[in-house]
C-alpha positions in Angstrom: -179.0 5.5 -65.1 -178.5 8.5 -62.8 -181.7 7.9 -60.9 -180.7 4.2 -60.3 -177.5 5.4 -58.7 -179.2 8.1 -56.6 -182.0 5.9 -55.3 -179.9 3.7 -52.9 -178.2 6.8 -51.5 -181.6 8.4 -51.0 -182.9 5.3 -49.2 -179.8 5.3 -47.0 -180.2 8.9 -46.1 -183.8 8.3 -45.2 -182.8 5.3 -43.1 -180.3 7.4 -41.1 -182.8 10.2 -40.6 -185.5 7.8 -39.3 -183.2 5.8 -37.1 -180.7 8.5 -36.0 -179.4 7.8 -32.5 -181.2 9.9 -29.9 -179.2 12.8 -28.4 -180.8 12.7 -25.0 -179.3 9.5 -23.4 -180.6 9.8 -19.9 -182.4 12.0 -17.3 -181.8 12.0 -13.6 -183.3 13.5 -10.4 -180.9 14.2 -7.5 -181.6 16.1 -4.3 -179.4 18.9 -3.1 -180.1 18.5 0.7 -176.9 18.4 2.7 -178.1 15.6 5.0 -177.5 13.0 2.3 -174.2 14.1 0.8 -172.1 12.4 3.5 -174.2 11.0 6.4 -170.9 9.9 8.2 -170.8 13.4 9.6 -174.5 14.1 9.8 -176.0 16.0 12.7 -179.1 13.7 12.6 -179.6 12.1 16.0 -182.7 10.1 15.2 -181.8 6.5 14.0 -184.6 6.4 11.5 -183.7 9.7 10.0 -180.0 8.7 9.8 -181.0 5.5 8.0 -183.1 7.5 5.5 -180.1 9.8 4.9 -177.8 6.7 4.2 -180.4 5.2 1.9 -180.6 8.4 -0.1 -176.8 8.7 -0.1 -176.2 5.1 -1.4 -179.0 5.7 -4.0 -177.3 8.9 -5.2 -173.9 7.1 -5.4 -175.4 4.3 -7.5 -177.2 6.7 -9.8 -174.1 8.9 -10.2 -172.1 5.8 -11.3 -174.8 4.9 -13.9 -175.0 8.5 -15.1 -171.2 8.9 -15.4 -171.0 5.6 -17.4 -173.0 7.3 -20.1 -170.2 9.7 -20.8 -172.4 12.5 -22.0 -171.0 15.5 -23.9 -173.3 17.9 -22.1 -175.2 17.9 -18.8 -178.3 20.1 -18.6 -178.7 21.0 -15.0 -181.9 22.7 -13.8 -181.5 24.4 -10.4 -184.1 26.1 -8.2 -181.5 27.9 -6.1 -179.2 29.4 -8.7 -178.8 33.0 -9.6 -182.5 33.7 -10.3 -184.4 36.3 -12.2 -187.8 37.4 -10.9 -189.6 36.2 -14.0 -187.3 34.5 -16.5 -185.5 31.2 -16.7 -181.8 31.9 -17.0 -179.1 30.1 -19.0 -175.6 30.8 -17.7 -173.3 32.0 -20.4 -169.9 32.2 -18.7 -167.2 29.8 -19.8 -166.6 28.3 -16.4 -168.5 27.8 -13.1 -167.3 26.7 -9.7 -168.5 26.7 -6.1 -168.4 24.9 -2.8 -170.8 23.6 -0.2 -169.9 22.8 3.4 -172.1 20.2 5.1 -173.0 20.1 8.8 -169.6 19.2 10.1 -166.6 21.4 10.2 -163.8 19.1 9.0 -162.1 19.5 5.6 -163.8 16.3 4.5 -167.2 18.1 4.7 -166.2 20.7 2.1 -167.5 19.7 -1.3 -166.6 21.5 -4.5 -167.6 21.7 -8.1 -165.5 23.2 -11.0 -167.0 22.7 -14.4 -166.8 24.1 -18.0 -170.1 25.6 -19.1 -171.6 25.1 -22.5 -171.5 28.9 -23.2 -172.2 28.8 -27.0 -175.1 26.4 -26.5 -176.5 28.6 -23.8 -176.6 31.5 -26.2 -178.1 29.5 -29.0 -180.8 27.9 -26.9 -181.7 31.3 -25.5 -181.9 32.8 -29.0 -184.3 30.0 -30.1 -186.5 30.0 -26.9 -186.8 33.6 -25.9 -189.4 34.4 -28.5 -191.9 31.9 -27.1 -190.9 31.4 -23.5 -189.8 33.5 -20.5 -186.1 32.7 -21.1 -183.0 34.8 -21.1 -179.3 34.4 -20.6 -177.0 35.6 -17.8 -173.3 36.6 -17.9 -171.5 37.1 -14.6 -169.2 40.1 -14.9 -167.5 39.2 -18.2 -166.9 36.1 -20.4 -163.6 35.4 -18.6 -165.0 35.5 -15.1 -166.2 32.4 -13.3 -169.9 31.9 -12.6 -170.6 31.0 -8.9 -172.3 27.8 -7.9 -173.9 26.9 -4.6 -175.4 23.9 -2.9 -178.2 23.2 -5.4 -175.6 22.7 -8.1 -172.6 21.5 -6.1 -174.4 18.6 -4.3 -175.9 16.8 -7.3 -172.8 17.3 -9.4 -170.8 15.8 -6.6 -172.2 12.4 -7.4 -170.8 12.4 -10.9 -167.2 11.2 -11.3 -164.9 14.3 -11.2 -162.9 13.1 -14.2 -166.0 13.3 -16.3 -165.8 17.1 -16.3 -162.5 17.1 -18.2 -164.6 16.7 -21.3 -168.3 17.1 -20.3 -169.7 20.6 -20.3 -172.6 21.8 -18.2 -175.6 23.8 -19.4 -177.2 25.5 -16.4 -180.8 26.7 -16.3 -182.0 28.6 -13.3 -185.7 28.6 -12.3 -187.2 32.1 -11.6 -188.2 33.3 -8.2 -191.9 33.3 -9.0 -191.8 29.5 -8.5 -192.4 30.4 -4.8 -195.9 31.8 -5.5 -198.7 29.5 -6.7 -196.4 27.1 -8.5 -199.3 25.0 -9.8 -200.3 27.9 -12.1 -196.9 27.5 -13.9 -197.6 23.9 -15.0 -198.6 24.6 -18.6 -195.6 26.9 -19.1 -193.2 24.4 -17.6 -194.5 21.6 -19.8 -194.2 23.7 -22.9 -190.7 24.8 -21.9 -189.6 21.2 -21.4 -191.0 20.2 -24.8 -189.1 23.1 -26.5 -185.9 22.2 -24.6 -186.2 18.7 -25.9 -186.4 19.9 -29.5 -183.3 22.1 -29.0 -181.2 19.3 -27.5 -182.4 16.6 -29.9 -181.1 18.7 -32.8 -177.5 18.7 -31.4 -174.7 16.5 -32.6 -173.6 16.0 -29.0 -175.1 13.6 -26.4 -177.0 15.1 -23.4 -178.2 14.0 -20.0 -180.7 16.1 -18.0 -180.0 16.5 -14.3 -182.8 17.9 -12.2 -181.7 19.3 -8.9 -184.8 18.9 -6.7 -185.9 18.6 -3.1 -189.5 17.7 -2.4 -192.0 19.1 0.2 -190.4 21.3 2.8 -193.3 21.0 5.3 -192.8 17.6 6.8 -192.0 18.9 10.3 -193.4 21.5 12.7 -189.8 22.1 13.8 -188.8 23.1 10.2 -188.6 26.7 9.0 -191.8 26.3 7.0 -193.9 24.5 9.6 -196.0 21.4 9.1 -198.5 20.7 6.3 -200.6 17.7 5.7 -199.9 18.3 2.0 -196.2 17.2 2.4 -196.7 13.4 2.6 -199.2 13.0 -0.3 -197.2 15.4 -2.4 -194.0 13.4 -2.0 -195.8 10.1 -2.6 -197.3 11.4 -5.8 -193.9 12.5 -7.0 -192.5 9.1 -6.2 -195.3 7.3 -8.1 -194.6 9.6 -11.1 -190.9 8.7 -10.9 -191.8 5.0 -10.9 -194.3 5.2 -13.8 -194.1 8.5 -15.6 -197.9 8.7 -15.0 -198.6 12.4 -15.6 -201.7 12.3 -13.4 -199.5 11.8 -10.4 -197.2 14.7 -11.1 -199.6 17.1 -12.9 -202.7 16.2 -11.1 -202.2 14.7 -7.6 -198.9 16.4 -6.7 -200.1 19.7 -8.3 -203.1 19.7 -6.0 -200.8 19.8 -3.0 -197.9 21.8 -4.4 -198.8 25.3 -3.2 -198.9 24.0 0.4 -196.2 21.4 0.2 -193.6 24.0 -0.7 -191.2 22.0 -2.9 -188.3 23.9 -4.5 -187.9 21.1 -7.0 -191.4 20.8 -8.3 -190.9 23.2 -11.3 -187.8 21.2 -12.4 -189.7 17.9 -12.3 -192.5 19.3 -14.5 -190.0 20.7 -17.0 -188.4 17.2 -17.0 -191.8 15.6 -17.7 -192.3 18.0 -20.6 -188.8 17.1 -21.9 -189.4 13.3 -21.6 -192.7 13.5 -23.3 -191.6 16.1 -25.9 -190.2 13.7 -28.5 -190.7 10.2 -29.8 -188.4 8.6 -27.3 -189.6 6.1 -24.7 -188.2 5.8 -21.2 -187.7 3.3 -18.4 -188.3 5.1 -15.1 -186.6 4.0 -11.9 -187.2 5.3 -8.4 -184.2 4.7 -6.2 -185.4 6.4 -3.0 -188.1 8.8 -1.8 -187.6 9.7 1.9 -187.5 12.7 4.3 -184.8 12.4 7.0 -185.6 15.9 8.0 -188.3 18.6 7.3 -187.9 18.3 3.5 -188.3 15.3 1.3 -185.7 14.0 -1.2 -186.0 11.7 -4.2 -183.4 9.9 -6.4 -184.7 8.7 -9.8 -183.5 7.9 -13.3 -185.1 7.8 -16.7 -183.2 5.9 -19.4 -184.3 5.6 -23.1 -185.4 2.3 -24.6 -185.5 1.4 -28.2 -188.8 -0.5 -28.4 -191.8 1.7 -27.5 -194.3 -1.2 -27.9 -196.7 -1.4 -24.9 -195.2 1.8 -23.4 -197.7 4.2 -22.0 
């Protein structure tokens, strides 16, 4: 008799385990270049470049609305220009973070700010779980009551989320180490493995999560830029765009990787981590490329990846 009573409950539990709602409800790529945050006051004088900036801006606004509508409990933000260690990926463990970014004009409207609550407990637990197998550690600025500073690579992408979202949504910040500047293609296996492990950590949570990758593309589109011109810039950006349209790993880990060391993209490590995360579980994704342009010497891309229930015929 007892076994007859327990069997339905056992089947119900197995059903919930098998069909539990995914915790990662979206992933997004946003640039942090100041030219696209408000082109109204841009210093771009070339009409084509200004049009590119507006296209990127409108794409970021559209993506920000879609991401905000998901109402995630947590945003995992990877940044290539945060407070960086030489070797380790850092998770911020203060309780709050804030910062500001001033774009090219000098009016008050051109000052953009972010003030967010950090997922401090999650930062510590993720670090505890990952540091044995990955180059990961945590970072506390001054003491637990102090505010962690943010700069342009965090403020600009967070700007496109509705400010009211952050009354409840917490941010988990992961800073990419300085060694990304040297032979970044050699980091690919490590970045993929880290993304897969981060997926496992987030998927085990009770809260919902979106991943936000702060990334600019090749910084070598123009001889007038600080890094000069490289023929690698255009094919690198195109390969990243094709990946964002298809999630074809050959484009990101093969074609783009072959140009990465000369293209000089600050965002490439974050994109590879994102690919590892997206492929790290049993979820399937619908990729969407909103824009992939370079109004100035560096490229910028806006893209989203939303989960789908039916994985049939998904590569």
